N, C-alpha and C positions, 0 to 999 in steps of 0.2 A: 810609778806609784799607781796602784790599782784602786779605782774609785768603787766603793761598796755602797750600793743604794738599797741594801736589803732592809726589810722591816719585819718586826715580829708582832704578833697579836698583842695588843695592849700598849705597844709603844706609840709615841706621838707620830702622826703622819700615816699610820696604817689604816687602811680602809677595806672593809669586807665587800667583796663583789659576789653577786648571786651566781651559783653554778647552774647552767642551763642543761647540763647533762641529766639523763634519766636515772643515773646511778644514785643520786642523793640530793638532798636539799640542805642548805646551811641551817644550822640550828637557830640562828638569830634572824632568819628571813622574816620580813614583816608579815607576809601572808602566803599560805600555801597556794591559794587560788591564783596568784600571780605567776606561778611557775607552770610551764607547759609540761604536761605528762602525756606520753603517747597512749593512744587508744581511748582518749576521752570522748572524741567525736568521730563516729564512723564516716568514711569518705562518701557514702551514698546517702547520708542523712541531711539532705538539703530541702528545706521547705519551699514550696512553689512561690514564685514572686507574686506579690499583690498587684492589683490593677493600677495602683499609684506608682508602681516601680517603672522606671524608664524602660520602654520596650526597645530591644536591640533590633535594628533593621536587618533584613535578610534578603539576599538576592534570589532565593528560591521562591517560585510562584506559589501563592496560597492556593489551598484547595477550593475549587469552584463552589459557589453557594448554590442553594437549591434553585434559585431563579435562573442561574446560569447553566445548570445541568441540562436543561431542555435543549440547549443549543450545542451540546457536546455530541459528536457523532460516534466516538469510540467509548470505551469505558470511562466513567467519570474520573477515575484516578489517573488515567493515561491520556485522555483525549485533549484536543485543543478546543477550549471554549470559544463559541462563536460560529458563525456561518463560514463555509468555504467560499472563497472569492471566485466568482464565475467570470470575471473579466478576461482571464487568460483563455478560457474556453471560447468566449465570444470572439476574441481577436483571432484565435487560431482557426475557428470555423469560417471566419471571413476570408482567411488566407486559402483554406480549402475550396471555398466557393469560387474565388478568383482563379485558382488553379484549374478547377473543372471547367470554368467558362473558357479559359485559354485553350485547353485541350479540345473542347468542342469546336472552337473556331478553327484550330489546326486540322481537326478531323474533317470538317466541312470542306476545306480546301483540298485535302488529300483524297477523300472519297465522299462525295456529297450524298450518295445513295445510303450511306450508313446511318444518316440522321432522318430518314423519311421512309415511309412504307414498311416493307418487310424487314429492312435493315434496322429500323428503329425498334420494331417489335422484338427482334433478336437481342438488341441491346437491353431492352426492358427485362426480358426473361433471364438474360445472363446476369443482370444486376440483382434480380430476385434470388437466383440460385446462390450467388455469393453473399448477398445481403442477409438471407435467413441464417446462414451459417455464421456470418459476422455478428449478427444480433445475439445469437446464442453464445458465441465466444465472448462478446462484451458482457453478457449477463454473468457468465462464470468468472470473468475477470473482476467484475465489481464485487463479487462474493469472495474474492481471493481464492478461487478454486478453478484455475484455468483448466479447460477441457480440451486436451490435444487430440481427442478421438473424434471430433466432430466431422472432419473430412472423410475418414474411412467409414464412419457411420452413414454419412450422406450417400457415398457410392455403394455401400452394401445395401442400403435401402432402395436405391435406384435399381440394382440388380434384382432384388427380391420382388419389388413391385412390378418390374417388367416381366418377370417370370410368371407371376400370377395374375397379370392384367386380364387374361381371358376369363377369369372366374368372377369378374365384377370389380369395378374400380373402387367402390366404397368399401367393400369387404377387404380387398387386398390392401387398400390404404390403411384401414384400421389395424390389420395384422402387422403391417409394417411399423406403424406407430407403437404397437405393443412390444414388438421386438426391440425397437430403439429405447423404449421405456425400460425394458429389462437390462439393456446394456448400461443405461444411465444409473439404474439402481445399484448394479454391481460396482461401478466406479464410486458412487456415493457412499456405499458401505465401507469401502476401503478408506476413503478420504475422511468422512465424518465419523465412522465407527472406530477405526484404528488411529485416526488423526495422523495420517501420513501425507507427504507433499502431493498435491493434486496433479502436478505435472508428471510425477513418476507413475502414479496409478493410472492416469488417463493415457499416458504413452504406452504402458503395458497393454491396456485394453485396445488401443489403436493397432498395435502389432498383431494382437489376436484377430481383430476384424480383418486386417490386411491378409492374413493367412486364409481366412474364409473366402475373401474375394478371389485370391489366386487359384482356389480350387474349383471355381465355377467358370462356365463358359459364357460367351456373349449371349445376351438376352434381347428380345425384341418386344416392344409393346404391341398388344393386339390391335389388329386393323379395326378402324372405326372408333377407337378410344378417343376420349376428349383431347382436343388440341388447344393448349393454352395460348397459342398465338392469337386466337380470336379475341381474347380478353387480356392481352399483354399489358395494356395501360392500367387496367384494374388491379392486376397482380402487383404492378409496381406501386400503385397508389396504396394498396394494402401494406406493402413493405414499408413505405414511408410513414404510414399511420402507426404501424407497430413500433418503428424506431422512435417516432416522436413521443408516443405514450411512455415508452421505456425511459426516455430522457427526462420527461416531465416528472414521472414518478421518482426518478433518482434525485430530483431537486428537493423533494420533501425530506426534511431533516430526520424525521423519525424513521422513514423507510431507508434513507441513506445510511443512517446509523445502524439499523438492524441488519441490512444486507451486508454491510462491510464489517460486521462484528467478528468474522472469522479471520480478519487481518491480524497478524500477531503484533503485539506491542512490547514484548520482552523476549522471552525464550520461545523460538518458533515451535519447539516440540511440546510446549505446554498446551494442554487442552483449553479451548476457548469457551467451553460451556455448551449446554444443550441448545440454546437459542442459536448460537453461531453455527453449530454443527447441522442443525435442522435446515437453516436457510442456505447453507452451503450445499446440502444434499438436494434441496429444491432447485437451486441454480444448475447443478450438474444434470439433473434429470430434465429440466426445461431446455437446456442447451442441446441435449441429445434428441429431444422431440423436435426442436426447430431444425436440427440437422437432417432428421428423417423427412421433414416436410420439404426441405430443399432437395433431397434425393428424389422425392416423388415428382416435383416440378422438373427436375433434370431428366428423368426418364420420359415424361410426357413431352418435353421439348426436343430431346435428341432422338427419341423413338428407338434407336439402337444403342444399347449400353454394353460396353466391352469391359472386361476386367483388366485391361492394360493400365488403366489409371487407378491407383489404389487410394486416392484421396489425400495424399500427403501435400500436394500442391494446394488443394482446396483448404486444408488446415492452415497452411502458411499464409494464403491470401486472406482468410478470415481473421487470423491473429494480427496480420499487418494492418488490415482495415480497422479493427477495433482499437489498436494502439495508436494508429495514425489519426483516428478520429478523436483522440483525447482521453480515452479510457486508461486509467493508470495501471501499470503492470503490478503495482503493489496492492491493488484492490481499492474499493470504495468510491474513488473519484471518477467522474466522467462528464461528458458534455451533453448536449441536447441533440443537435443535428449532425454531430461530428462523424458518427459511424456511417450514416447514410451518405454524407458528402464524400467520405473516404472511399466508400464502395463505388460511387459514381466516378470518382477520379481514377480508381484502378481499372474499372471497366473501359473507360475512355482511353486510358493509356494502352491497354491490351489491344483494343480495336484499332487505335492509331498506329501502333507498331506493326500490326498485321497489314494495314493499308500501305504503309511505307516499306513493307517486306523486310523488316529488320530481323525476323525470326527470333524474337526474344522469348525465352522459356518462361513459363508461368512460375517456375521455381525462382528464377532471377527476379521477377517482379515481386514475388512474396518476400524474398530476402531484402530487397530494397525497401519495401514497405515496413518490414519489421525493424530494420535499422533506423529508419526515420521515426517510427513510432516510439522507440526507446528514448530517443532524444526528446520527443514530445512528452513522454512520461516524466522526465526530469523537469521540464518546464512546468508541467501541471503540479508536481509535488512541491516545487519551489515557490511558485507564485499563486498557487491555488489554496494553500492552507490559510486558516483564519489568521487575522492580525493578532499579535501578542497583546494581552491586556496590560502587561507591565513592561515598560521599555527598560532595557538594560542601561546602566549609567554610561553616559557618553564620555566622562572624564577618565582618562587612563590612569592606572596606578603609577605612582612614582617609582623610580628605580630602587629596588631593594625593599619594596613594601609588599606585604602579603596580606591576604584577607581570609578569614574563616568566619562564615556567617556574616555578622555585622561588625565583628571586631577587626581592627587593623593594627599592624605592628610594623614599625619601621626598622629596617635592618635585617629582616629575616629571622627565622627561628634559630639559626646556627650562630648568629652574631653574639659577641660577648656583651654583658651588661655594662653600662657606663661606669667609669671609675668613681669610687666614693671619695668625696672631698673631705678635708678636715673640718670645714664649716658645718657639715651635716652630722659630724660625730658627736659623741657625748664624753669628751675628755679622754680621747684615745691616747693622746700624747702623754698626759699625766698618768694614765692607767698603765701603759706599757713602758713608761720611763724612757721615751725615745730621745729626750733632750739630754 
């Protein structure tokens, strides 16, 4: 026997149910407004929430306020609000100081004459020659425009100065600086004007200068020319003062922010604006002039300048000293005495290896310094950036929980919705006649 539970309109027990499809509405529906019709409300027509509405928390850092922007060293929308932490630089410079003191002690036992008299003057001048190039390298690094042509520019300047030293030292020194200025301008135009990587532009310029060096013969400084050994201590004091001034200026947040503006924050190929390009060009030109100054001191110190050394080792030593001193390879960040202490450490290491007759190449010392300097760069970038203003939540998310902004949902987006119970329904059993 088949049980027939069918009902017809008008018979007892028949109940009209609303049709939620868009095709039609029952004639005896109580109100048309209670039925959903598609297209009534556009998906993008949402009014903004009022102030009284509960704000949803977000893990994203809020835009820095106007009071905080003064402490941002990069662009306000990309930089880290607050001051860079200098503790890592202080600790590392203390390590460099202890290392230099230990090498000085070892050098005194190996060759006591190296730390007094003419030997000490030679160390001072050697430190000045490397130090001037290292300070120029550090300047270009802080502007994120590394100048790899400083070594060849220094040796080319030494050859040019020695060749024209019989025409007057001041005039020849001026012409040497002008030529170095021209080389720096060429590199700056490529880097800042075309916004290309500085390492590629400066390396191309370095190769061109090295070709010029190979085409010249050995030159000798004119007899009776100024001998810097008489004032070696003053030359070294000048280098120390120059490095100290550069480090102190780099601690001023407005200068630090402006000089490091060329440092990319998103797409490296994207232009960083006129201010960043101008300061980058100034850093490249300044580093070239400092390299030329080192070449002049080199010519006056050695008296005989040969083209056998093309300046590659000097570039490596300068880059290693700047990085080892705490200047970041990514630009902007740097220490105070770090570059000077790194130069002293390198000079003492070279002199000590010579006293012990190890026959260590300057290229090997440069490679070791650059390798150690890259490790220091990671330490500086990790522990030197400002402390975050908003700490991340310490409580980990539960298994299967995902977050989007301030909303959280358990089970993930791919999980099914919980099953509907009969208690939550509205007469489903009676409606569909499941009994």
